[in-house]
N, CA, C and O atoms as a MOPAC input file, in Angstrom:
PM7 MOZYME 1SCF
protein

 N    130.81200 1   117.62800 1   117.69000 1
 C    130.61900 1   118.93800 1   118.53100 1
 C    129.31000 1   119.52300 1   118.21200 1
 O    128.98300 1   119.78400 1   117.05500 1
 N    128.56000 1   119.73100 1   119.23000 1
 C    127.31500 1   120.44000 1   119.14400 1
 C    127.38200 1   121.95100 1   119.18100 1
 O    128.41600 1   122.48100 1   119.58900 1
 N    126.45100 1   122.61300 1   118.82200 1
 C    126.39000 1   124.10700 1   118.78600 1
 C    126.64800 1   124.61600 1   120.24500 1
 O    127.44300 1   125.52900 1   120.46700 1
 N    125.93600 1   123.98000 1   121.22800 1
 C    126.08200 1   124.31600 1   122.54700 1
 C    127.53400 1   124.26000 1   122.99900 1
 O    128.05100 1   125.15000 1   123.67400 1
 N    128.17600 1   123.13500 1   122.57600 1
 C    129.63500 1   123.11500 1   123.00000 1
 C    130.46700 1   124.18500 1   122.47000 1
 O    131.26000 1   124.82900 1   123.15700 1
 N    130.25000 1   124.36400 1   121.15200 1
 C    130.98500 1   125.47100 1   120.52900 1
 C    130.82900 1   126.84400 1   121.18900 1
 O    131.76900 1   127.58100 1   121.49000 1
 N    129.49900 1   127.10400 1   121.38300 1
 C    129.29700 1   128.39700 1   122.26500 1
 C    129.92000 1   128.41800 1   123.47100 1
 O    130.44700 1   129.46100 1   123.86000 1
 N    129.94500 1   127.31300 1   124.19900 1
 C    130.63500 1   127.19000 1   125.50400 1
 C    132.00800 1   127.50000 1   125.35300 1
 O    132.54200 1   128.35900 1   126.05400 1
 N    132.66800 1   126.80300 1   124.41300 1
 C    134.17400 1   127.15300 1   124.10700 1
 C    134.38500 1   128.60400 1   123.88300 1
 O    135.27800 1   129.17000 1   124.51300 1
 N    133.61500 1   129.28300 1   123.01000 1
 C    133.80300 1   130.54100 1   122.65800 1
 C    133.63200 1   131.47800 1   123.96700 1
 O    134.44700 1   132.35800 1   124.24700 1
 N    132.59200 1   131.21900 1   124.66200 1
 C    132.33700 1   131.95000 1   125.79300 1
 C    133.45400 1   131.83700 1   126.85700 1
 O    133.80300 1   132.82500 1   127.50200 1
 N    134.00600 1   130.62200 1   127.02900 1
 C    135.03900 1   130.38000 1   127.93000 1
 C    136.48600 1   131.07800 1   127.55800 1
 O    137.27900 1   131.59600 1   128.34400 1
 N    136.59200 1   130.94600 1   126.16600 1
 C    137.72500 1   131.67300 1   125.67100 1
 C    137.70500 1   133.27600 1   125.76500 1
 O    138.72000 1   133.93200 1   125.99800 1
 N    136.59500 1   133.75900 1   125.58300 1
 C    136.46000 1   135.29500 1   125.78500 1
 C    136.55500 1   135.70100 1   127.25200 1
 O    137.16200 1   136.72200 1   127.57600 1
 N    135.97100 1   134.92400 1   128.12000 1
 C    136.03300 1   135.34000 1   129.52300 1
 C    137.49900 1   135.10400 1   129.98600 1
 O    137.97200 1   135.88400 1   130.81300 1
 N    138.23900 1   134.08600 1   129.50800 1
 C    139.56800 1   133.86400 1   129.87300 1
 C    140.48800 1   135.15500 1   129.46100 1
 O    141.23800 1   135.75600 1   130.23000 1
 N    140.28700 1   135.42000 1   128.21200 1
 C    140.96100 1   136.55600 1   127.60000 1
 C    140.65800 1   137.87200 1   128.32800 1
 O    141.57300 1   138.68000 1   128.49300 1
 N    139.35800 1   138.14100 1   128.79300 1
 C    139.13500 1   139.21300 1   129.46500 1
 C    139.75300 1   139.30500 1   130.92300 1
 O    140.21700 1   140.33500 1   131.41300 1
 N    139.68600 1   138.10300 1   131.51900 1
 C    140.22100 1   137.93800 1   132.95300 1
 C    141.74300 1   138.24500 1   132.83200 1
 O    142.26000 1   138.96600 1   133.68500 1
 N    142.49100 1   137.72700 1   131.80400 1
 C    143.83700 1   137.85900 1   131.76000 1
 C    144.35700 1   139.34600 1   131.43100 1
 O    145.41800 1   139.79400 1   131.86700 1
 N    143.48100 1   140.03800 1   130.61800 1
 C    144.04200 1   141.31700 1   130.23700 1
 C    143.58200 1   142.54000 1   131.16300 1
 O    144.09100 1   143.65800 1   131.08700 1
 N    142.53600 1   142.18200 1   132.06300 1
 C    142.09000 1   143.07000 1   132.96800 1
 C    143.19300 1   143.86100 1   133.89600 1
 O    143.18000 1   145.08900 1   133.97700 1
 N    144.05000 1   143.12600 1   134.51700 1
 C    144.95200 1   143.88700 1   135.38100 1
 C    145.89800 1   144.86500 1   134.57500 1
 O    146.25800 1   145.95600 1   135.01600 1
 N    146.25100 1   144.36300 1   133.37200 1
 C    147.21700 1   145.24800 1   132.60200 1
 C    146.48100 1   146.57800 1   132.18600 1
 O    146.96200 1   147.69700 1   132.36100 1
 N    145.28200 1   146.32400 1   131.62500 1
 C    144.44200 1   147.53000 1   131.17500 1
 C    144.12200 1   148.45500 1   132.37700 1
 O    144.04800 1   149.67500 1   132.23000 1
 N    143.93100 1   147.83300 1   133.58700 1
 C    143.53500 1   148.64900 1   134.71500 1
 C    144.62300 1   149.55200 1   135.04700 1
 O    144.43500 1   150.75900 1   135.19900 1
 N    145.89200 1   148.92500 1   135.17700 1
 C    147.09500 1   149.74200 1   135.38900 1
 C    147.16800 1   150.91200 1   134.41700 1
 O    147.33000 1   152.06000 1   134.83200 1
 N    147.04900 1   150.62500 1   133.13200 1
 C    147.12900 1   151.68600 1   132.09200 1
 C    146.05000 1   152.77200 1   132.36700 1
 O    146.31300 1   153.96000 1   132.18500 1
 N    144.94100 1   152.39300 1   132.76600 1
 C    143.87600 1   153.26200 1   133.05400 1
 C    144.32900 1   154.15300 1   134.14300 1
 O    144.32700 1   155.36300 1   133.91900 1
 N    144.70100 1   153.72800 1   135.25000 1
 C    145.09300 1   154.42900 1   136.43600 1
 C    146.26300 1   155.31900 1   136.13000 1
 O    146.22900 1   156.50600 1   136.45200 1
 N    147.30600 1   154.78500 1   135.51500 1
 C    148.47100 1   155.66400 1   135.19300 1
 C    148.05600 1   156.82900 1   134.26900 1
 O    148.44800 1   157.97400 1   134.49000 1
 N    147.23100 1   156.50600 1   133.19800 1
 C    146.74700 1   157.48900 1   132.33900 1
 C    145.95200 1   158.59200 1   133.03600 1
 O    146.03600 1   159.78700 1   132.75100 1
 N    145.18900 1   158.07500 1   133.96000 1
 C    144.22300 1   159.17900 1   134.72100 1
 C    145.23700 1   160.05400 1   135.59400 1
 O    145.10900 1   161.27800 1   135.62200 1
 N    146.22600 1   159.41700 1   136.28800 1
 C    147.13900 1   160.22600 1   137.15600 1
 C    147.88300 1   161.25400 1   136.26800 1
 O    147.93700 1   162.43100 1   136.62400 1
 N    148.45900 1   160.82500 1   135.11000 1
 C    149.20700 1   161.70600 1   134.20100 1
 C    148.28800 1   162.77500 1   133.66900 1
 O    148.68600 1   163.93400 1   133.56100 1
 N    147.04500 1   162.40400 1   133.33000 1
 C    146.11700 1   163.48500 1   132.74100 1
 C    145.83100 1   164.58300 1   133.80300 1
 O    145.70600 1   165.77200 1   133.51000 1
 N    145.74100 1   164.10400 1   135.00300 1
 C    145.49200 1   165.03500 1   136.18000 1
 C    146.61900 1   165.91200 1   136.36400 1
 O    146.52200 1   167.12700 1   136.53800 1
 N    147.72500 1   165.23500 1   136.31800 1
 C    149.11500 1   166.04900 1   136.39800 1
 C    149.21800 1   167.11900 1   135.20200 1
 O    149.61100 1   168.27400 1   135.36700 1
 N    148.83000 1   166.59900 1   134.03700 1
 C    148.91100 1   167.56200 1   132.93200 1
 C    147.86800 1   168.74200 1   132.98400 1
 O    148.12600 1   169.87300 1   132.57100 1
 N    146.75400 1   168.39100 1   133.49300 1
 C    145.69400 1   169.44600 1   133.79500 1
 C    146.10100 1   170.43400 1   134.72100 1
 O    145.83700 1   171.62000 1   134.52400 1
 N    146.82600 1   169.97800 1   135.87900 1
 C    147.15700 1   170.86300 1   137.00500 1
 C    148.32100 1   171.77000 1   136.46600 1
 O    148.31200 1   172.98300 1   136.67800 1
 N    149.31500 1   171.15300 1   135.77100 1
 C    150.64300 1   171.95100 1   135.39900 1
 C    150.45000 1   172.57800 1   134.00900 1
 O    151.31100 1   173.35800 1   133.60400 1
 N    149.31500 1   172.27400 1   133.20700 1
 C    149.10900 1   172.84900 1   132.01500 1
 C    150.21000 1   172.50900 1   130.94000 1
 O    150.46200 1   173.28800 1   130.02100 1
 N    150.86300 1   171.28000 1   131.11000 1
 C    151.84000 1   170.70900 1   130.29300 1
 C    151.00000 1   169.85200 1   129.34200 1
 O    150.28500 1   168.96400 1   129.80500 1
 N    151.06500 1   170.09700 1   127.99400 1
 C    150.29200 1   169.32600 1   127.05200 1
 C    151.16400 1   168.66700 1   126.06700 1
 O    151.07900 1   168.89100 1   124.86000 1
 N    152.09600 1   167.76100 1   126.65700 1
 C    153.13900 1   166.99200 1   125.77100 1
 C    152.47800 1   165.57700 1   125.60800 1
 O    152.13200 1   164.92800 1   126.59500 1
 N    152.33100 1   165.16700 1   124.43800 1
 C    151.71200 1   163.88800 1   124.04500 1
 C    152.42900 1   162.78200 1   124.61500 1
 O    151.78700 1   161.87600 1   125.14700 1
 N    153.89100 1   162.74100 1   124.56000 1
 C    154.64700 1   161.66200 1   125.01500 1
 C    154.59500 1   161.49400 1   126.44400 1
 O    154.88100 1   160.40400 1   126.94100 1
 N    154.22200 1   162.57100 1   127.21000 1
 C    153.99500 1   162.46700 1   128.71900 1
 C    153.02900 1   161.37900 1   129.18300 1
 O    153.13500 1   160.79900 1   130.26400 1
 N    152.04500 1   161.14500 1   128.24100 1
 C    151.02600 1   160.23600 1   128.63900 1
 C    151.40100 1   158.83800 1   128.19200 1
 O    151.12700 1   157.87000 1   128.90100 1
 N    152.01500 1   158.71600 1   127.04500 1
 C    152.37000 1   157.44200 1   126.38700 1
 C    153.35100 1   156.70400 1   127.09100 1
 O    153.11700 1   155.54800 1   127.44200 1
 N    154.55500 1   157.33000 1   127.35800 1
 C    155.71200 1   156.64000 1   128.03100 1
 C    155.40100 1   156.03300 1   129.39700 1
 O    155.67900 1   154.85900 1   129.64000 1
 N    154.79600 1   156.87600 1   130.32600 1
 C    154.51300 1   156.26900 1   131.70400 1
 C    153.54100 1   154.97000 1   131.50800 1
 O    153.71500 1   153.93300 1   132.14800 1
 N    152.58400 1   155.13200 1   130.62900 1
 C    151.69500 1   154.10200 1   130.49400 1
 C    152.23100 1   152.76100 1   130.04100 1
 O    151.93600 1   151.69200 1   130.57600 1
 N    153.03800 1   152.91100 1   129.01800 1
 C    153.95900 1   151.76000 1   128.48600 1
 C    154.69800 1   151.14100 1   129.46200 1
 O    154.69100 1   149.91400 1   129.56100 1
 N    155.42700 1   151.94700 1   130.29900 1
 C    156.33700 1   151.48200 1   131.21000 1
 C    155.63600 1   150.79300 1   132.32700 1
 O    156.13000 1   149.75200 1   132.75800 1
 N    154.48600 1   151.28400 1   132.86400 1
 C    153.69200 1   150.71600 1   133.90900 1
 C    153.09600 1   149.41000 1   133.48100 1
 O    153.06200 1   148.43900 1   134.23600 1
 N    152.59800 1   149.40000 1   132.17700 1
 C    151.87200 1   148.25600 1   131.68900 1
 C    152.91800 1   147.04500 1   131.45900 1
 O    152.59700 1   145.87800 1   131.68700 1
 N    154.21600 1   147.42600 1   130.98300 1
 C    155.20300 1   146.45300 1   130.85000 1
 C    155.68800 1   145.81000 1   132.13600 1
 O    155.99400 1   144.62000 1   132.21700 1
 N    155.73400 1   146.66700 1   133.11700 1
 C    156.20800 1   146.21900 1   134.45000 1
 C    155.11800 1   145.30700 1   135.05800 1
 O    155.41900 1   144.25800 1   135.62900 1
 N    153.86600 1   145.72700 1   134.92200 1
 C    152.71900 1   144.83100 1   135.38700 1
 C    152.77200 1   143.55200 1   134.71600 1
 O    152.62100 1   142.50900 1   135.35200 1
 N    152.99900 1   143.56900 1   133.34100 1
 C    153.10900 1   142.29100 1   132.67100 1
 C    154.20600 1   141.43300 1   133.15300 1
 O    154.00300 1   140.23200 1   133.33200 1
 N    155.33700 1   141.96300 1   133.37000 1
 C    156.36200 1   141.13600 1   133.91600 1
 C    156.15100 1   140.64600 1   135.26700 1
 O    156.74500 1   139.63200 1   135.63300 1
 N    155.37500 1   141.25800 1   136.02900 1
 C    155.07000 1   140.72400 1   137.45100 1
 C    153.95000 1   139.63900 1   137.30700 1
 O    153.98100 1   138.66000 1   138.05400 1
 N    153.00300 1   139.77500 1   136.40900 1
 C    151.80900 1   138.82000 1   136.42300 1
 C    152.11300 1   137.75800 1   135.37800 1
 O    151.18900 1   136.96100 1   135.21700 1
 N    153.13500 1   137.57300 1   134.67300 1
 C    153.32800 1   136.58100 1   133.75200 1
 C    153.17800 1   135.11200 1   134.33700 1
 O    152.68300 1   134.23000 1   133.63500 1
 N    153.55500 1   134.89100 1   135.47000 1
 C    153.33900 1   133.45300 1   136.08500 1
 C    151.89400 1   133.33200 1   136.24200 1
 O    151.37500 1   132.30200 1   135.81300 1
 N    151.15000 1   134.23700 1   136.80000 1
 C    149.73600 1   134.21200 1   137.04100 1
 C    148.98700 1   133.83300 1   135.68300 1
 O    148.11700 1   132.96500 1   135.61200 1
 N    149.44700 1   134.60700 1   134.61400 1
 C    148.75500 1   134.45400 1   133.29500 1
 C    149.12400 1   133.01200 1   132.81700 1
 O    148.28800 1   132.31700 1   132.24000 1
 N    150.36600 1   132.58700 1   133.06400 1
 C    150.68800 1   131.19000 1   132.46600 1
 C    149.74200 1   130.26900 1   133.14000 1
 O    149.11000 1   129.50100 1   132.41600 1
 N    149.54400 1   130.23200 1   134.48800 1
 C    148.69400 1   129.36800 1   135.20500 1
 C    147.24700 1   129.42000 1   134.62900 1
 O    146.64900 1   128.36800 1   134.39900 1
 N    146.74300 1   130.49900 1   134.42100 1
 C    145.39600 1   130.71000 1   133.89600 1
 C    145.33900 1   130.05000 1   132.55300 1
 O    144.37600 1   129.31500 1   132.33400 1
 N    146.25000 1   130.22100 1   131.62400 1
 C    146.31100 1   129.68700 1   130.25100 1
 C    146.37300 1   128.21200 1   130.38800 1
 O    145.68300 1   127.52200 1   129.63800 1
 N    147.17100 1   127.64700 1   131.31800 1
 C    147.26100 1   126.15300 1   131.44000 1
 C    146.01200 1   125.54500 1   131.90000 1
 O    145.65800 1   124.44400 1   131.47900 1
 N    145.30100 1   126.24900 1   132.78600 1
 C    144.12600 1   125.81100 1   133.27000 1
 C    143.01200 1   125.79400 1   132.25100 1
 O    142.20700 1   124.86300 1   132.23500 1
 N    142.94100 1   126.86300 1   131.34600 1
 C    142.10000 1   126.93000 1   130.34300 1
 C    142.27600 1   125.82100 1   129.29900 1
 O    141.32700 1   125.25200 1   128.75800 1
 N    143.64200 1   125.54800 1   129.05000 1
 C    143.87200 1   124.58200 1   128.10200 1
 C    143.55200 1   123.18700 1   128.57100 1
 O    143.19200 1   122.31700 1   127.77700 1
 N    143.67700 1   122.98800 1   129.79000 1
 C    143.26800 1   121.66000 1   130.40600 1
 C    141.79000 1   121.45600 1   130.31300 1
 O    141.33500 1   120.36600 1   129.96600 1
 N    140.99500 1   122.52200 1   130.62800 1
 C    139.61200 1   122.48400 1   130.52000 1
 C    139.08500 1   122.26800 1   129.15400 1
 O    138.06500 1   121.59900 1   128.98400 1
 N    139.77900 1   122.84100 1   128.10400 1
 C    139.39800 1   122.58400 1   126.76200 1
 C    139.72700 1   121.13000 1   126.29800 1
 O    138.97700 1   120.56000 1   125.50700 1
 N    140.78500 1   120.56600 1   126.76300 1
 C    141.05200 1   119.16200 1   126.29000 1
 C    140.14700 1   118.16700 1   127.04300 1
 O    140.02300 1   117.01600 1   126.62700 1
 N    139.48500 1   118.62300 1   128.19700 1
 C    138.60200 1   117.77900 1   128.85400 1
 C    137.25600 1   117.75800 1   128.13100 1
 O    136.53600 1   116.76700 1   128.25300 1
 N    136.91400 1   118.70400 1   127.45400 1
 C    135.53900 1   118.84100 1   126.75000 1
 C    135.36400 1   117.67500 1   125.67900 1
 O    134.33500 1   117.60200 1   125.00800 1

């Protein structure tokens, strides 16, 4: 294995990880923003109010996109064995 191949494998691994986690993190970001705006408008400063909806939304998103994540990981694994 050459240095270029190792760099390509690392680059591909990081891009795949980023591609897989982006939808989940985006949902967490949107829900957190909505809850923060709600807290600012109503002046409710409860810490669990931000945590619980984000966890629930991210878990629901994960349940929905698990097949998609599985396909991406299978494709990645096949590409790694082809190298």
